Structures are given as C-alpha cells and as structure tokens.
C-alpha positions, 0 to 999 in steps of 0.5 A: 725206459721206465714205465710211464703213462703212454702219451700220444706221439706228436711231431715237434719242430726245432731249428736247432740253431739257437743256443738259448733256453726256449720258454714255452709249454713244449719248449726244449732246452738248447745249451752249448758246452765246451769240453777242453783238452788243455794239451790240444786247445791251449788257445782256449786256456789262454783265453780263460787265463785272465780275471778280466776275460772271465768277467767279460764272458760272464757278463755276455752270458748273463746279459746277451750280446753287447758292444765294447762300450757297453762292456766297458761301462758295465765292468767299469774298465777302459775301452782300450782294456776291453778291446784288447781282451775281446781280441784274445777271446776272439782268437780263442773262439770263446766269443762270436763278434760281428760288425753292426751300425752305430750312430757314428760309424760302426760297432763290434757286437760281442756274444758268448759262445758257450754256456759252460766250459769244462777243462778236462785233465783226463782227456779223451780215452784215445788209442792208436793201432797201426793206421787207426785212431780210436777215441771213446767218448763218455756218454755224458760229455755231450757239448750241446743238446735239445731234447723233449720228454720222455727223457732222462739220464741214468748212471750205473748207481741210479737215476739222475735227477727227475725224469722227463725234465729236459733242463736237468740235462744241464746237471754237471753230474751228467758226466756220470751218465751211462744211459740217456734217453729222449723222445725227440731232439738230439745230443751232440758230442765234440770229438778231437780231430787227431788226424788234423793234429798229426797232419795225416789224411783220413780215409774212413770215419766210423762210429760205434754205439749201442742204440734202441727205440724209446717207449714208456716201458718197453716194446720190441715192436716200436720202430724209430728212425735214429739219425746221425749228423757229422759236422752238421751233415746228416750222414744217415738214418737207421730204423731201430726195431724196438725198445728191448726189455725181454731180458736183462742186458749183459752189463745192465745193473741189477737194480735197474728194473726189467720194465726199463730198457735193457739193451740195444743193437750195436750200430756201426756207421762207416763213412768213406769215399763210397758213401755211408754204410752200416755193414753192407747196407748203404745208408746214404751217398754222403761221403767223407769229403762232404764232412770237410774234416781237414778244416776242423779241429773237432769232429761233431757227432749229433745223435737224434730224431729228425723232425721229419722222421717217418717213425719218430720213436725216440732213442736210448743210448747205452754207454759203459755199464749198461746194455750188452756192449761195455763201452761208450761212444767209439769213433775210429779214424782210418788214416792214409 
C-alpha cells in the first residue's frame, strides 16, 4: 500500500466469534452490520417499523444483553408491551434470545445482533443470463470485519480517513471504497441467495475478485496466503505472489502514487460437487453440499488471512475504479 516504515511480521490470533470491540493494544475491531434489501427482507423492515422496537434495539446495543423485566424498567413500559415487541424482533432475526435461570423460574435474555443496519433502496446489482445469476457486491458493503494494521480504505477520489486505524472501517463513507487493504483478519460480505428465492437448485458457485498481497510500499516477491470462507466454511487458500507497483493499474486513478499498490490478479473461485477450484487447480475438497446453500437466505463470503497461514502477507482487494479489472466482487450462481 502506501509507503510506510516496515514492521516485523507478527502472527496474531482472533477467534472471530465476538461482535464487540475488543480493547487492548493489539485488539481488532469486530462489528456486525446488516444490509437490507427491503423487497427481499420485508420481515426486517417490519421489525424496524416501530419506535418501541427501535428503542429496544438501541437499548440492547448500548447496554448489552437484558431480560424483559430489565428492558421494561429501562424504557418505562409494561412487560406485556415489551414481550410482544421482543417476539417480533425475534421473528425478524434482529435479536438473539436465550432462556436463562432466574430466581423464580426462567427468564428470556435478549441481545442485539447488529451494530448498524442499512436499508438499501438501490439493491445489489443483479443480472440473469440463461442459468446464471450474477451479483456484483460493492467493495465497501462488508457486513462485518476484524482487521489489524497496516490497513486502510480508499475511494476513487482519495484516501478515506486515517491509515492504520481499524476503527475507521466503521465509517459510513466506507460504502464508497474502491480499494481495501489490511495485514491480518478479514472482511465479510452477505450476498442475496437468489436461487433460494426462485426455488432452484444451485449446481456451482463462483466468486471473482482482484487480489494481491499487502506490504508497506510494494514488493513483487511478497507471498501471502489469502483464504475464502463461505457460510463459515473455509473453501480454499490462494497464495498471492506479491504486491504490485511496477506499473499503474489500468483503472487506478492518476492521483494514486506509483509507490502504492496498483493492481492484483483476477482470482476466480469455483465451487461445485467436485470440490473447490481456481482454474484447473484444485484448492480443496470442499463441495457445494457442505455450504448448505438451500438452508440460508444469504450467502456469506469472508476474505482474509487465516490465523495459521504459512505466508501471512496481508491482502489488497481491488474494486471498481482501481486495479486492472473494473468491477467489485462478483458472485455467480449456476442454476440447475
């Protein structure tokens, strides 16, 4: 990326399960976002269509998990009103609930699932040709992340915020990102499962995205093991040879210095009943059946560096307006 003082590579670990900000000198920010297509996720819109339910979500987001009595007391409302609205929030998948012990019997503990909810009126860019559905996901519309420095975001107009500050990945302006980079961790996207909406089986799943390693400045000989996970299943790892700055990317803006990462390799990941492939090379034995697509309304794609990577050399993800390929992250569903 931009020229910075090199730091020794250190392996850091994160279980990736928490949805709270971790506080330590080497902590990463872990947040959960929800991008809502109101035509396909009407239940979510219904869940938000009440001042009472919005107040409940804000309370849970601010104070953490609470039972119905605590929510009732904090908001000054009858328990019956709170219980009715909690049920709707459960049906909308906006909160998580679990039954716990109380002094007398049991109690329902409620927790907010998301830190930020965005209702998208544009929708994902989707095209349908014959038996293929293609969705292009804007680079900045990740739904969760957990990154560490060196890291940053860049639009086609300029650098966004301050470099090497993971918390700035929360900035709402991230939707304009055309280039994302980080040394460790991941970003995760939630694609619509249009095949489930149509009720048609999927025979193959593909992702196409432009990637490179990440090093202060650039270095064509800087291998990095970049992995993809789909619905929490690690489908494969590709070793990027380096971070390229020998020439300007075809679509990289003129203001971006040549000392910064210019382009990557267009990687195409293909998952079918035969396993996971990149071109003719088999990356793993993970098959489409293991992803259990028919059980989910969304398809979650995680891009990152595995904690146990042999070459943890960071990652650059190039989107529309940067690099050699003028598109964001493409997902293709091959239908039966």
